C-alpha positions as CSV (number, residue, x, y, z in Angstrom):
1,M,158.4,261.4,-6.1
2,A,158.1,258.2,-4.0
3,L,155.0,257.8,-1.9
4,F,155.5,258.7,1.7
5,Q,155.1,256.0,4.4
6,R,152.2,256.6,6.7
7,R,153.1,257.3,10.3
8,P,151.2,255.8,13.2
9,Q,148.0,257.6,14.0
10,V,148.4,260.5,16.5
11,S,145.6,260.1,19.0
12,D,145.8,263.7,20.2
13,P,147.5,266.1,17.8
14,T,147.5,268.8,20.4
15,N,150.3,266.7,22.1
16,F,152.2,266.3,18.8
17,Y,155.7,267.2,20.1
18,T,158.2,264.9,18.4
19,V,161.7,264.9,19.9
20,G,164.5,265.7,17.4
21,L,162.6,267.7,14.9
22,N,164.3,270.9,13.9
23,K,161.3,273.1,13.1
24,T,157.6,273.4,13.2
25,T,155.9,274.6,10.0
26,L,152.3,275.9,9.9
27,I,150.6,275.7,6.5
28,V,147.3,277.6,6.4
29,G,144.7,277.3,3.7
30,L,142.2,280.1,3.6
31,G,138.5,279.7,2.7
32,N,135.0,279.6,4.1
33,P,133.6,276.4,5.8
34,G,130.5,274.6,4.7
35,A,129.2,272.9,1.5
36,K,127.9,276.2,0.2
37,Y,131.4,277.4,-0.5
38,E,133.0,274.3,-1.9
39,M,134.6,274.8,-5.3
40,T,134.3,278.5,-5.1
41,R,137.2,280.7,-6.1
42,H,137.6,282.1,-2.6
43,N,138.2,278.6,-1.3
44,A,141.3,277.9,-3.4
45,G,143.4,277.7,-0.3
46,F,141.1,275.1,1.3
47,L,141.1,273.1,-2.0
48,C,144.9,273.0,-2.3
49,L,145.5,272.1,1.4
50,D,142.8,269.4,1.3
51,E,144.6,267.8,-1.6
52,F,148.0,268.1,0.0
53,V,146.8,266.4,3.2
54,S,145.0,263.7,1.2
55,K,147.9,262.9,-1.1
56,T,150.7,263.1,1.5
57,E,150.7,259.9,3.5
58,E,152.6,261.3,6.4
59,M,149.8,263.7,7.1
60,E,147.0,262.6,9.4
61,S,143.3,263.0,8.8
62,W,141.6,266.3,9.6
63,I,140.2,266.7,13.1
64,D,138.0,269.6,14.4
65,K,139.8,271.7,17.1
66,K,137.1,274.0,18.4
67,N,139.4,275.6,20.9
68,L,141.8,276.6,18.1
69,K,139.0,277.6,15.7
70,C,140.1,275.3,12.9
71,Q,140.4,271.9,11.4
72,L,143.9,270.5,12.0
73,S,146.1,267.8,10.4
74,T,149.5,267.0,11.6
75,G,152.5,265.1,10.3
76,K,156.3,264.8,10.0
77,I,157.9,265.6,6.7
78,G,161.7,265.7,6.4
79,D,163.0,267.2,9.6
80,S,159.9,269.3,10.2
81,R,156.8,268.9,12.3
82,V,154.0,270.1,10.0
83,L,150.7,271.5,11.0
84,A,148.0,272.0,8.3
85,V,145.2,274.3,9.3
86,K,141.9,275.3,7.8
87,P,140.2,278.1,9.9
88,T,136.6,277.5,10.7
89,T,136.0,281.2,11.5
90,F,135.0,282.2,8.0
91,M,137.4,284.2,5.8
92,N,137.3,287.6,7.4
93,L,138.3,286.2,10.8
94,S,141.0,283.8,9.7
95,G,143.6,285.4,11.8
96,E,141.9,284.4,15.0
97,A,142.6,280.7,14.2
98,V,146.1,281.3,13.0
99,R,147.0,283.3,16.2
100,A,145.5,280.5,18.4
101,V,147.5,277.8,16.7
102,L,150.7,279.9,16.8
103,D,150.3,280.5,20.5
104,F,149.4,276.9,21.4
105,Y,152.3,275.4,19.4
106,K,154.7,278.3,20.0
107,I,155.4,278.8,16.3
108,N,157.2,281.8,14.8
109,P,155.3,283.8,12.2
110,E,158.2,283.3,9.7
111,N,157.5,279.6,9.8
112,V,154.0,280.1,8.5
113,I,152.8,279.7,4.9
114,V,149.3,280.9,3.9
115,I,147.7,279.6,0.7
116,H,145.0,281.9,-0.7
117,D,143.3,283.1,-3.8
118,E,144.2,286.5,-5.3
119,L,142.0,288.4,-7.7
120,D,144.7,290.6,-9.1
121,I,146.6,287.6,-10.4
122,E,145.5,285.8,-13.6
123,F,144.1,282.3,-13.3
124,G,146.9,279.9,-14.1
125,Q,149.6,281.7,-12.2
126,I,150.9,281.1,-8.6
127,R,153.0,283.8,-7.1
128,L,155.2,283.1,-4.1
129,R,156.7,285.6,-1.7
130,Q,157.7,286.2,1.9
131,G,155.8,289.0,3.6
132,G,154.0,291.9,1.9
133,S,150.7,293.6,2.0
134,D,147.2,292.0,2.0
135,A,146.4,293.4,-1.5
136,G,142.8,293.9,-0.4
137,H,142.2,290.2,0.6
138,N,140.2,290.2,3.9
139,G,141.5,286.8,5.0
140,V,145.1,287.8,4.5
141,K,144.4,291.2,6.2
142,S,143.0,289.3,9.3
143,V,146.0,287.0,9.5
144,S,148.4,290.0,9.2
145,Q,146.5,291.9,11.9
146,H,147.0,288.9,14.3
147,I,150.6,287.8,13.5
148,G,152.2,290.6,11.5
149,E,153.2,290.4,7.8
150,D,156.4,288.3,8.1
151,Y,154.9,285.0,6.8
152,G,155.0,283.2,3.4
153,R,152.3,283.6,0.8
154,V,151.3,281.1,-1.9
155,R,149.0,283.4,-4.0
156,I,146.7,281.6,-6.4
157,G,145.5,283.7,-9.3
158,I,141.7,283.7,-9.9
159,G,141.4,286.8,-12.1
160,P,140.5,288.6,-14.1
161,K,136.8,289.1,-13.3
162,Q,134.4,288.0,-15.9
163,P,132.4,290.0,-16.7
164,P,134.6,293.0,-15.7
165,E,131.6,294.9,-14.2
166,I,130.7,292.1,-11.7
167,N,131.2,292.9,-8.0
168,S,134.4,291.4,-6.8
169,E,132.8,289.8,-3.7
170,D,130.2,288.1,-6.0
171,F,132.9,286.9,-8.4
172,V,135.2,285.3,-5.8
173,L,132.2,283.5,-4.2
174,Q,131.2,281.9,-7.5
175,K,132.3,278.4,-8.3
176,F,135.2,277.9,-10.7
177,S,134.1,277.7,-14.3
178,A,134.0,274.4,-16.1
179,A,137.3,275.3,-18.0
180,E,138.9,276.3,-14.7
181,Q,137.8,273.2,-12.9
182,A,139.5,271.1,-15.6
183,Q,142.8,272.8,-14.6
184,L,142.3,272.4,-10.8
185,P,144.2,269.1,-10.6
186,N,147.2,270.8,-12.1
187,L,146.8,273.7,-9.6
188,T,146.7,271.4,-6.5
189,K,149.6,269.3,-7.9
190,E,151.8,272.4,-8.3
191,V,150.9,273.8,-4.8
192,G,151.7,270.4,-3.3
193,A,155.1,270.5,-5.1
194,I,155.7,274.0,-3.7
195,I,155.0,272.9,-0.1
196,T,157.2,269.8,-0.5
197,E,160.1,271.7,-2.0
198,Y,159.8,274.2,0.9
199,L,159.8,271.4,3.6
200,Y,162.7,269.4,2.1
201,G,164.7,272.5,1.1
202,D,166.1,275.4,3.0
203,Q,162.5,276.4,4.1
204,Q,162.6,279.7,2.4
205,L,159.8,280.6,0.1
206,P,161.3,282.1,-3.2
207,H,160.0,285.2,-4.8
208,E,158.8,283.8,-8.1
209,T,155.8,283.1,-10.4
210,R,154.8,279.7,-11.5
211,T,152.2,278.5,-14.0
212,F,150.1,275.3,-13.9
213,L,148.1,275.5,-17.1
214,V,148.5,272.7,-19.6
């Protein structure tokens, strides 16, 4: 894929209303803010969205938006205005940030994609779907409580627990193992491809499973 051409800097992304764009897409990565949580399994959403913004030249640098309870990056990809969001509320209150951004930018929930870890999916797999339950994920539960369930999910497998008897909360807050970390570039590349395909395609998230292990 050819490199994108960087757009001029947007001095105030809260005024990022570009004439002629057909749709606004909100891409949310779930995680916990702070160095303590970097490279933990529960921050897979942050990890993938950070890499997407970093590698996509049309996306602007992250800025803190305290009034929207998030870090925000904006850009134009294809015929879409794209907002990338990392909530700064901590995982269990993620929906507060998503609701604030939706209200401010007047975005429909069906134009939202949430990227998150999922313990019930094996590491190496990414499952895509539109809508559905929270499957016990507190961040997804919070988002659904605030905007309903009709949004896209990019579900990153982090299971199974090792050892099996470990508490689930403890496991997801551990850092990826050395073997898993070696595969993370493949994970972020695949998630970036999923986002790009969505934005340049018919903007429908297919119900499918992908693998990124090599």
